Legacy VTK file of the C-alpha trace (Angstrom):
# vtk DataFile Version 3.0
C-alpha trace
ASCII
DATASET POLYDATA
POINTS 473 float
10.253 -90.917 43.168
7.407 -92.219 40.891
5.692 -88.817 41.311
8.861 -86.924 40.151
9.449 -89.101 37.166
5.827 -88.703 36.091
6.086 -84.905 36.369
9.261 -84.968 34.342
7.497 -86.867 31.539
4.623 -84.604 31.468
6.880 -81.411 31.131
8.972 -83.091 28.284
5.742 -84.114 26.399
4.487 -80.489 26.731
7.686 -79.051 25.402
7.776 -81.420 22.513
4.195 -80.396 21.694
5.015 -76.694 21.720
7.922 -76.991 19.219
6.111 -79.461 16.933
2.703 -77.743 16.822
3.749 -74.078 17.274
2.364 -71.466 19.680
-0.968 -69.855 18.971
-1.513 -66.274 20.165
-4.518 -64.070 19.434
-4.205 -60.327 19.434
-7.237 -57.986 19.815
-6.423 -54.574 18.181
-8.995 -51.838 18.741
-9.770 -48.947 16.462
-7.650 -45.764 17.030
-9.349 -43.052 18.922
-10.858 -40.232 17.087
-9.459 -36.787 17.635
-11.512 -34.342 19.787
-12.179 -31.029 18.117
-11.439 -28.398 20.861
-12.618 -24.697 20.273
-10.069 -22.339 21.881
-11.242 -18.775 22.847
-8.802 -15.972 22.184
-7.123 -14.292 25.138
-8.808 -10.944 26.026
-7.034 -8.013 23.990
-4.340 -6.276 25.891
-2.329 -3.335 24.680
0.713 -1.926 26.621
1.823 1.719 26.188
5.496 2.659 27.194
4.685 5.841 29.098
7.073 8.817 29.406
10.547 8.682 28.035
13.505 7.742 30.113
16.470 9.948 30.699
19.774 8.242 31.525
22.370 10.198 33.384
20.054 12.835 34.608
20.207 16.457 33.398
23.899 16.491 34.052
24.580 13.334 32.121
26.689 11.974 35.003
24.192 10.414 37.173
23.938 6.529 37.320
20.198 6.516 37.519
17.688 6.112 34.660
14.357 8.023 35.262
11.360 9.221 33.551
10.986 12.743 32.185
7.671 14.457 31.884
4.480 12.741 30.550
3.078 11.299 27.343
-0.357 12.070 25.950
-2.290 8.843 25.136
-4.874 9.108 22.317
-6.989 6.035 21.396
-10.303 4.402 20.816
-12.496 1.714 22.418
-15.475 0.321 20.627
-17.715 0.006 23.664
-20.554 -2.433 23.234
-22.566 -4.715 25.528
-20.506 -7.391 27.028
-17.195 -5.459 26.723
-15.358 -3.719 29.495
-12.234 -1.727 29.300
-9.723 -2.042 32.176
-6.471 -0.342 32.883
-3.418 -1.279 35.037
-0.524 1.153 35.514
2.669 -0.828 35.479
4.191 0.566 38.611
3.140 -2.219 41.011
1.186 0.221 43.037
-2.342 0.840 41.472
-4.824 -2.002 40.896
-7.019 -2.271 37.896
-9.275 0.586 37.238
-11.721 1.802 34.622
-9.680 2.354 31.595
-9.288 5.535 29.615
-8.146 5.806 26.033
-7.459 9.456 26.266
-5.158 9.972 29.170
-1.818 11.315 30.456
0.803 8.774 31.171
3.852 8.893 33.203
4.457 5.160 33.898
3.721 2.412 31.426
0.042 1.333 31.171
-1.890 -1.649 29.986
-5.285 -1.483 28.471
-7.430 -4.705 28.500
-10.762 -5.301 26.779
-12.623 -7.922 28.907
-14.941 -9.817 26.664
-17.680 -11.320 28.800
-19.298 -12.979 25.834
-16.280 -14.410 24.176
-17.649 -13.590 20.808
-16.323 -9.995 19.966
-14.036 -9.549 17.078
-10.709 -8.462 18.098
-8.626 -5.864 16.258
-7.667 -2.067 16.337
-11.348 -1.400 15.651
-11.959 -2.726 19.135
-9.058 -1.072 20.802
-6.141 1.061 19.556
-3.840 3.771 21.048
-0.815 5.938 20.279
1.084 8.055 22.628
3.070 11.318 21.943
5.609 13.215 24.012
7.378 16.391 23.143
10.574 16.388 25.211
12.596 19.422 26.127
15.274 18.580 28.696
18.920 19.852 28.866
20.327 16.640 27.193
17.253 15.114 25.835
14.929 16.738 23.215
12.665 15.902 20.371
9.415 14.195 19.661
8.901 10.575 20.643
5.715 8.807 19.555
4.842 5.187 19.844
1.963 2.737 19.286
0.621 0.800 22.271
1.472 -2.770 21.318
0.161 -6.244 22.083
2.476 -8.008 24.414
4.670 -10.823 22.997
7.255 -13.331 24.112
9.255 -12.863 20.867
9.910 -9.621 19.181
12.446 -7.907 16.906
13.374 -4.130 17.238
15.158 -2.725 14.222
16.894 0.665 14.985
19.254 2.491 17.334
22.944 3.198 17.639
25.424 3.291 20.573
28.009 5.398 18.676
29.549 8.313 20.395
26.726 10.840 21.233
24.009 8.086 20.552
22.179 6.098 23.188
19.810 3.246 22.910
17.688 1.823 25.751
15.670 -1.369 25.594
12.269 -0.745 27.384
10.495 -3.912 28.644
7.201 -3.635 30.156
5.383 -6.671 31.937
1.599 -6.195 32.092
0.953 -9.803 33.362
0.788 -11.229 36.974
3.690 -13.490 36.232
7.377 -12.498 36.410
9.315 -12.733 33.137
12.906 -13.665 32.285
14.357 -12.105 29.236
17.305 -12.868 26.931
18.520 -10.249 24.390
20.201 -10.889 21.079
22.053 -8.185 19.175
22.434 -8.789 15.387
25.241 -6.476 14.094
27.194 -6.056 10.925
29.260 -9.144 11.647
26.400 -11.268 13.021
25.511 -11.910 16.619
27.243 -9.503 19.131
28.795 -10.936 22.202
28.147 -8.727 25.198
27.718 -9.336 28.966
24.323 -8.675 30.652
22.166 -9.763 27.788
20.771 -12.946 29.322
18.502 -13.753 32.262
17.215 -10.301 32.678
14.420 -10.147 35.292
11.212 -8.245 34.490
8.854 -8.471 37.613
5.119 -8.561 37.098
3.380 -5.210 36.531
6.891 -3.543 36.239
9.105 -2.006 33.482
12.747 -2.694 33.153
15.235 -0.498 31.078
18.386 -2.065 29.694
21.027 0.387 28.458
22.466 -1.072 25.352
25.032 1.732 25.239
26.571 0.372 28.459
26.671 -3.168 27.300
27.682 -2.791 23.686
29.317 0.644 23.145
30.264 2.038 19.763
27.840 -0.122 17.892
26.299 1.871 15.037
24.216 -0.768 13.360
22.182 -3.409 15.010
18.699 -4.972 15.710
17.536 -6.284 19.003
15.788 -9.807 19.368
13.833 -10.026 22.661
12.822 -13.397 23.826
10.970 -13.885 27.206
9.652 -16.716 29.248
6.895 -16.161 31.734
4.818 -13.019 31.270
4.703 -11.613 27.769
6.062 -8.142 27.287
5.606 -4.857 25.611
8.942 -3.913 24.020
10.432 -0.684 22.525
13.760 0.831 21.851
14.246 4.357 23.061
17.166 6.070 21.135
18.463 9.610 21.375
21.169 11.762 19.807
23.312 14.355 21.598
26.115 16.296 19.845
28.356 17.751 22.302
26.057 19.687 24.639
23.239 20.021 21.908
20.417 17.434 21.960
19.649 16.233 18.554
16.393 14.115 18.884
14.681 11.113 20.513
12.452 8.426 19.286
10.730 5.136 20.267
11.247 2.106 17.972
8.316 -0.418 18.236
8.396 -4.139 17.323
9.176 -4.953 13.663
6.803 -6.590 11.245
7.431 -10.307 10.368
10.491 -10.717 7.889
9.372 -10.855 4.169
10.865 -10.870 0.807
8.689 -7.960 -0.183
8.413 -4.914 2.218
6.725 -1.512 2.054
7.884 1.599 4.065
5.414 4.502 3.763
5.780 7.824 5.716
9.296 8.867 4.383
8.783 12.566 4.656
11.889 14.626 3.978
11.974 18.238 5.258
14.977 20.572 5.807
17.341 18.764 3.459
19.183 22.063 2.496
19.700 23.006 6.252
20.863 19.391 6.840
23.482 19.555 3.995
24.773 22.834 5.518
25.263 21.336 9.075
26.868 18.244 7.653
29.485 20.301 5.807
30.296 22.270 9.211
30.459 19.278 11.390
30.893 15.503 10.793
28.791 14.882 13.838
25.648 15.810 11.733
26.356 13.179 9.128
23.550 10.976 10.267
20.983 13.568 9.068
21.273 11.703 5.720
18.402 9.220 5.439
19.477 5.756 6.078
17.944 2.272 5.342
18.691 -0.485 7.842
18.222 -4.079 6.784
18.406 -7.059 9.067
18.503 -10.624 7.772
18.415 -13.666 9.922
18.582 -16.083 6.977
21.355 -18.594 6.621
21.998 -17.297 3.085
23.107 -13.843 1.947
20.207 -11.580 0.753
20.341 -9.522 -2.287
18.142 -6.470 -1.598
16.772 -3.857 -4.180
15.033 -0.777 -2.601
13.117 1.764 -4.784
12.392 5.148 -3.316
9.475 6.764 -5.158
8.373 10.428 -4.779
4.862 11.551 -4.860
5.401 14.337 -7.403
7.233 15.104 -10.507
9.657 17.103 -8.498
10.689 14.186 -6.341
12.361 11.622 -8.495
13.522 9.271 -5.728
16.339 6.738 -6.190
17.234 2.986 -6.331
19.811 1.216 -4.206
20.918 -2.423 -4.258
23.108 -4.159 -1.666
23.939 -7.747 -0.565
23.273 -8.247 3.158
25.311 -11.029 4.738
23.505 -14.030 6.324
22.454 -13.220 9.928
23.696 -9.611 9.925
22.422 -5.908 9.881
23.479 -3.303 7.388
22.963 0.417 6.982
22.520 1.929 3.660
22.747 5.733 3.240
20.136 7.243 0.926
21.561 10.258 -0.773
20.117 12.624 -3.186
16.511 12.953 -1.856
15.299 16.534 -1.880
12.372 17.773 0.305
9.177 15.738 -0.435
7.157 12.644 0.520
8.530 9.250 -0.438
7.778 5.539 -0.112
10.230 2.639 -0.149
9.278 -0.772 -2.002
11.945 -3.337 -0.922
12.458 -6.636 -2.595
14.966 -9.239 -1.338
16.097 -12.807 -2.255
15.693 -13.720 1.465
13.193 -12.648 4.062
14.369 -9.504 5.810
13.340 -6.769 8.371
13.757 -3.118 7.596
13.440 0.437 8.937
14.485 3.862 7.704
16.039 6.623 9.897
14.912 10.043 8.581
15.685 13.491 10.087
13.813 16.766 10.358
16.066 19.781 10.317
14.974 23.525 10.684
18.170 25.808 10.761
20.084 24.268 13.676
17.017 22.307 15.248
17.280 18.637 14.455
15.072 15.616 15.289
14.776 12.189 13.796
12.414 9.245 13.523
12.544 5.546 12.667
9.958 4.671 9.920
9.395 0.913 9.921
8.373 -1.569 7.303
4.526 -2.013 7.782
2.614 -5.130 7.437
-0.208 -5.038 4.734
-3.664 -4.284 6.081
-6.161 -6.862 5.024
-9.397 -5.572 6.909
-10.710 -2.453 8.413
-8.151 -0.960 10.712
-8.604 1.916 13.091
-5.919 4.622 13.868
-5.621 7.817 16.013
-4.323 11.164 15.286
-2.912 12.861 18.448
-4.372 16.196 19.586
-2.172 19.262 19.152
-0.198 17.678 16.144
-0.201 17.952 12.358
-0.752 14.346 11.290
-0.595 12.908 7.885
-1.487 9.467 6.788
0.905 7.910 4.072
-0.731 5.016 2.299
1.300 2.714 0.001
0.060 0.217 -2.505
2.697 -2.449 -3.125
0.401 -4.661 -5.356
-0.088 -4.817 -9.169
-3.612 -3.457 -9.354
-5.071 -0.171 -8.165
-6.319 0.019 -4.599
-9.682 1.636 -3.811
-9.047 2.963 -0.259
-11.540 4.347 2.336
-10.272 6.560 5.004
-13.329 7.614 7.125
-15.797 9.011 4.634
-13.374 9.798 1.967
-12.418 7.562 -0.870
-9.043 7.275 -2.897
-7.587 5.454 -5.768
-3.949 4.435 -5.432
-2.229 3.140 -8.566
0.059 0.167 -8.246
3.535 0.771 -6.683
2.622 4.316 -5.442
1.696 6.191 -2.295
-0.734 8.980 -1.393
-0.734 11.347 1.647
-4.078 12.188 3.470
-4.238 14.802 6.117
-5.958 13.810 9.394
-7.622 16.303 11.750
-5.829 16.671 15.093
-7.281 14.494 17.807
-9.451 12.544 15.331
-9.872 8.711 15.235
-10.580 7.201 11.926
-10.569 3.862 9.944
-8.874 2.667 6.833
-10.060 -0.157 4.474
-8.864 -1.172 1.057
-10.093 -3.642 -1.454
-6.558 -4.934 -1.787
-3.839 -4.991 0.953
-2.063 -1.652 1.489
0.455 -0.399 4.076
0.041 2.875 6.107
2.060 5.016 8.583
0.926 8.172 10.470
3.463 10.978 10.174
3.242 13.151 13.291
4.589 16.730 13.405
4.628 19.092 16.462
6.601 22.187 16.329
8.790 21.026 13.385
9.672 17.798 15.391
8.868 14.377 13.760
7.803 10.893 14.608
6.395 8.022 12.445
4.009 5.317 13.786
2.858 2.384 11.653
-0.863 1.745 11.291
-1.240 -1.850 12.617
-3.951 -4.340 13.667
-4.224 -6.237 16.793
-5.654 -9.811 17.338
-5.047 -12.700 19.524
-5.410 -15.986 17.870
-8.246 -18.343 18.672
-9.941 -21.178 16.594
-10.263 -24.987 16.433
-7.687 -27.445 17.493
-7.884 -31.267 17.100
-6.584 -33.052 20.171
-5.903 -36.774 20.189
-6.590 -38.247 23.723
-5.246 -41.705 24.648
LINES 1 474
473 0 1 2 3 4 5 6 7 8 9 10 11 12 13 14 15 16 17 18 19 20 21 22 23 24 25 26 27 28 29 30 31 32 33 34 35 36 37 38 39 40 41 42 43 44 45 46 47 48 49 50 51 52 53 54 55 56 57 58 59 60 61 62 63 64 65 66 67 68 69 70 71 72 73 74 75 76 77 78 79 80 81 82 83 84 85 86 87 88 89 90 91 92 93 94 95 96 97 98 99 100 101 102 103 104 105 106 107 108 109 110 111 112 113 114 115 116 117 118 119 120 121 122 123 124 125 126 127 128 129 130 131 132 133 134 135 136 137 138 139 140 141 142 143 144 145 146 147 148 149 150 151 152 153 154 155 156 157 158 159 160 161 162 163 164 165 166 167 168 169 170 171 172 173 174 175 176 177 178 179 180 181 182 183 184 185 186 187 188 189 190 191 192 193 194 195 196 197 198 199 200 201 202 203 204 205 206 207 208 209 210 211 212 213 214 215 216 217 218 219 220 221 222 223 224 225 226 227 228 229 230 231 232 233 234 235 236 237 238 239 240 241 242 243 244 245 246 247 248 249 250 251 252 253 254 255 256 257 258 259 260 261 262 263 264 265 266 267 268 269 270 271 272 273 274 275 276 277 278 279 280 281 282 283 284 285 286 287 288 289 290 291 292 293 294 295 296 297 298 299 300 301 302 303 304 305 306 307 308 309 310 311 312 313 314 315 316 317 318 319 320 321 322 323 324 325 326 327 328 329 330 331 332 333 334 335 336 337 338 339 340 341 342 343 344 345 346 347 348 349 350 351 352 353 354 355 356 357 358 359 360 361 362 363 364 365 366 367 368 369 370 371 372 373 374 375 376 377 378 379 380 381 382 383 384 385 386 387 388 389 390 391 392 393 394 395 396 397 398 399 400 401 402 403 404 405 406 407 408 409 410 411 412 413 414 415 416 417 418 419 420 421 422 423 424 425 426 427 428 429 430 431 432 433 434 435 436 437 438 439 440 441 442 443 444 445 446 447 448 449 450 451 452 453 454 455 456 457 458 459 460 461 462 463 464 465 466 467 468 469 470 471 472
């Protein structure tokens, strides 16, 4: 009993001392850890080429299958140097990696990779570039389809195409990686996002190509852009679009990934030919009304975009025109461009909001028609290589959107381009060349084979590397 009473007294005394004198605690706070600077090496540069065009419906147009037709010719360049190795992978899931060739005949899609054993090579089109061309002549599919080989991406926009009667658009998705990919597609039409079944959870297996017929998912859609978002392996993406009027094929083309949205855009390579023949066909049949050049604008901003487009000719006989339109937020809009006679033009576009843009132009010779989508092109800020296909008439259209004259070097030739103008330079068939300017310029290669037309932008390729600060706890 005495011990319990003593313990109680001690506890009470301790409690009274705690409250009267207060508790004293000491904290030891160390200095925050310093971030570690990590140098990240860029991935090896890979380009994916789409391969031969696809034909939906077969020669009769009634088949449910989608198959390749013919073959495409690949023209390119690889800057071979010590420590660099070019490899190729055909995306049919059968062949393994082989020694790559930048001048080749393609049926299936193909991936070219520069293996940098040193990790020090400067990436870009001067290291590796490629363009493929195919002249198609099938019962319900004809025209000239050209496309750049592109760097795989997990997020890309494709501005072009139509699913109106007599018009077909396919989304071509090629997976050059060893990882399966899952894709969601978003269509942005005149009224915003288009609700359609079958646009989500699309599987693209490793080393395979998937083809999605937009015409079957969203028919009678004349104006749209396609947003491709993938998880897993990064993809090469294109639209393949064709026209058929009754039983008469009217052209085919590939549409490659769009440049990043901007408030100022340049579209070089607007070459108008056969405008008189086109006007005659339009008077005879409304099905030819899309031979009129057309500007497509896609805006994904939350505010309406006020857009002004200036079409400037390259001579005193080609006066051009100016159009202005308001494009609703998160929508696509087609603007017919009337009154352009035969000649070479460039479009300089200014907008109150960032936009993407491309122009559909036609090539008409009597009753033969073809069309091409000429995209807005990102300005080139360093030496960039390009390739002119063999057996074609190729002309380089170079636009200077700036406020000072540009001194441009194309191969060994030099040109001065005044502000807000464009020039045209002929490029020998089968030749590879480089373009460099003291100020940023935009360029597209206009390809003509037998009166058929295609337009491909001159672009640069680069995987990002660099320095990254990492905080380790």
